[in-house]
Each structure stands twice: as structure tokens, then as C-alpha cells.
Backbone bond lengths (Angstrom), bond angles and torsions (degrees), N, CA, C in turn:
res aa  C-N    CA-C-N  psi(-1)  N-CA   C-N-CA  omega(-1)  CA-C   N-CA-C  phi
1 A - - - 1.403 - - 1.483 111.57 -
2 A 1.337 120.59 -36.83 1.475 126.19 177.43 1.552 107.91 -65.64
3 Q 1.206 118.14 -40.84 1.519 125.75 178.06 1.619 106.75 -59.31
4 S 1.337 113.72 -55.84 1.420 119.74 -178.33 1.500 115.09 -64.76
5 A 1.307 120.65 -28.76 1.449 125.80 174.41 1.443 115.11 -85.42
6 G 1.226 118.92 -2.84 1.508 125.69 175.02 1.535 112.79 64.43
7 V 1.338 118.06 27.82 1.428 118.38 176.88 1.520 114.77 -57.01
8 G 1.306 123.46 159.01 1.383 124.56 -179.57 1.458 116.90 -87.77
9 L 1.277 115.01 -25.86 1.538 119.85 175.88 1.562 110.52 -157.89
10 L 1.366 112.34 134.83 1.455 116.61 175.15 1.542 110.16 -103.03
11 V 1.288 121.14 126.08 1.465 124.17 177.20 1.411 107.09 -104.48
12 H 1.416 116.98 116.59 1.357 128.22 -174.47 1.626 105.03 -104.44
13 M 1.379 113.94 118.78 1.490 121.50 176.99 1.525 105.40 -85.64
14 S 1.271 113.53 102.91 1.413 121.68 177.84 1.572 110.31 -106.73
15 S 1.241 122.41 -142.57 1.440 126.37 -172.47 1.548 111.38 -170.94
16 V 1.298 115.62 149.26 1.463 118.53 169.68 1.471 112.84 -56.05
17 G 1.417 115.63 -18.42 1.463 121.98 -179.80 1.580 112.01 -67.66
18 T 1.307 122.45 -9.92 1.391 128.91 176.09 1.596 107.66 -71.28
19 Y 1.277 119.87 -24.76 1.412 119.72 -175.79 1.530 114.79 -77.59
20 A 1.338 116.92 150.93 1.417 119.45 175.37 1.502 113.40 -71.61
21 P 1.273 123.99 158.19 1.438 121.42 -175.56 1.557 108.42 -71.85
22 G 1.294 114.13 155.18 1.476 120.63 171.80 1.464 113.14 -137.08
23 R 1.228 118.96 -175.72 1.483 121.27 -175.77 1.627 111.38 -75.51
24 H 1.195 118.06 145.77 1.450 120.57 178.10 1.515 115.01 -51.43
25 G 1.218 121.06 119.07 1.503 123.17 -179.29 1.464 115.90 90.84
26 E 1.311 113.96 -4.04 1.534 119.94 -178.38 1.499 107.63 -75.16
27 H 1.361 118.50 126.42 1.467 120.89 173.85 1.490 112.04 -86.00
28 V 1.340 114.18 136.82 1.505 122.75 179.67 1.429 110.09 -129.26
29 D 1.399 113.09 163.39 1.407 119.97 176.52 1.501 112.54 -125.86
30 E 1.389 120.07 -169.42 1.450 121.35 -176.68 1.569 112.62 -65.06
31 T 1.223 121.30 -9.53 1.442 124.97 174.17 1.517 115.65 -81.09
32 W 1.308 117.21 -7.70 1.495 123.16 -178.07 1.459 110.28 -64.18
33 A 1.315 120.65 141.57 1.387 126.61 179.04 1.564 112.16 -46.59
34 R 1.376 116.23 135.29 1.457 115.82 -177.82 1.631 102.32 -120.70
35 T 1.357 110.31 66.71 1.462 118.51 174.25 1.470 113.17 -107.20
36 G 1.340 120.42 2.77 1.411 121.97 -179.45 1.502 119.41 70.49
37 V 1.307 120.22 174.86 1.381 126.21 177.48 1.477 110.41 -93.18
38 P 1.370 121.34 117.74 1.453 122.01 -170.28 1.600 112.90 -56.93
39 S 1.294 116.01 -31.99 1.452 119.92 -172.05 1.597 113.33 -88.25
40 S 1.361 115.01 5.15 1.465 120.22 179.62 1.579 111.51 -125.16
41 A 1.253 111.50 116.82 1.485 116.64 179.47 1.394 112.03 -63.65
42 Y 1.369 118.94 -35.04 1.489 121.32 177.13 1.568 109.91 -61.14
43 S 1.266 115.49 -49.00 1.487 121.32 175.17 1.477 115.80 -56.89
44 R 1.265 114.92 -48.80 1.443 120.54 177.09 1.543 112.65 -55.50
45 H 1.325 116.45 -49.24 1.399 127.30 -178.98 1.551 109.79 -59.60
46 K 1.354 119.58 -43.27 1.367 124.64 -179.67 1.555 109.77 -64.24
47 A 1.327 117.09 -41.90 1.455 124.99 179.50 1.480 109.89 -64.95
48 A 1.373 119.44 -44.18 1.370 127.84 178.62 1.539 110.89 -58.21
49 A 1.362 116.40 -45.64 1.470 120.45 177.60 1.509 111.31 -61.24
50 E 1.199 118.88 -39.78 1.490 125.15 -178.16 1.515 107.09 -66.98
51 T 1.367 115.11 -41.51 1.509 118.37 179.93 1.523 110.76 -64.00
52 L 1.284 119.99 -31.72 1.526 124.09 178.93 1.533 105.86 -68.78
53 I 1.375 117.02 -43.18 1.457 117.65 178.91 1.585 108.57 -64.34
54 D 1.381 117.15 -47.68 1.420 119.42 178.96 1.595 111.17 -49.51
55 D 1.370 115.04 -50.21 1.451 121.66 179.84 1.537 111.84 -54.75
56 H 1.285 111.22 -47.58 1.460 116.73 -174.98 1.566 110.90 -62.54
57 E 1.453 114.44 -41.11 1.382 121.13 178.29 1.547 110.86 -66.54
58 S 1.311 117.23 -35.44 1.481 120.21 178.89 1.516 111.75 -71.75
59 L 1.341 117.01 -34.49 1.393 119.30 177.77 1.539 114.48 -71.72
60 L 1.282 118.66 -43.13 1.509 119.89 -178.63 1.541 115.24 -93.75
61 G 1.365 115.16 -14.39 1.452 118.28 179.16 1.576 111.20 56.39
62 A 1.310 117.03 -131.95 1.447 123.46 -174.38 1.447 111.89 -62.16
63 D 1.377 118.50 -19.30 1.487 119.89 -176.46 1.578 114.28 -87.86
64 A 1.344 114.50 -7.36 1.491 120.93 -179.58 1.548 107.25 -68.51
65 V 1.276 115.91 144.52 1.443 123.69 169.05 1.534 108.92 -53.11
66 P 1.341 121.69 132.12 1.393 121.73 175.49 1.556 110.93 -63.89
67 V 1.331 115.65 143.88 1.486 123.24 -176.56 1.439 106.54 -120.44
68 A 1.363 117.06 127.94 1.500 122.04 164.55 1.446 110.39 -101.62
69 R 1.278 119.01 118.35 1.510 122.01 -174.68 1.557 108.34 -98.97
70 M 1.345 116.83 115.01 1.487 120.43 -178.32 1.520 102.56 -101.08
71 R 1.320 109.37 127.42 1.446 120.71 177.99 1.465 113.57 -124.11
72 P 1.333 120.27 72.04 1.415 122.49 -175.54 1.611 109.52 -67.95
73 G 1.345 117.02 156.16 1.468 117.03 178.71 1.604 103.96 -83.38
74 F 1.349 107.37 -178.11 1.446 119.82 -173.20 1.545 105.99 -72.86
75 I 1.369 114.42 131.58 1.510 118.88 179.67 1.476 109.20 -114.87
């Protein structure tokens, strides 16, 4: 819908829950796997939403609406 409407930027409210689990105390960055936590429906859904955005960006390349992904921590 954002692409069809010609918006300038799509802000996607995601979550740190989109990331795959790691070891306790392990530091990660934006390149960490975004496959979610298998036992958490919330996490799986956040990861799936980001996969849809990835697919859209891959399909349209430079013509895709830019996306800012916000991944706030747990509150």
C-alpha cells in the first residue's frame, strides 16, 4: 500500500524479538539472524513481517519505498 501510495518513507515498528536467540551475554549487531525465537509466536510474527519487507525490497530494488525499521528493546 505504501508503494502504491508513493509515500516517501515507511516506518516499520518491529522489535528486538525479531532476532534469533543467542548465548547469554553475547553481543550482537544488525547482521544477527532475524529468524525469531521458535517458541514465541510474537517473535515469529515479527520475523515474518521483516521477511515480507526484505522480499519487497529485493523485488523492487532501488525503486522500493525506503523502510526505517525500529526495533525497540523490551519495556
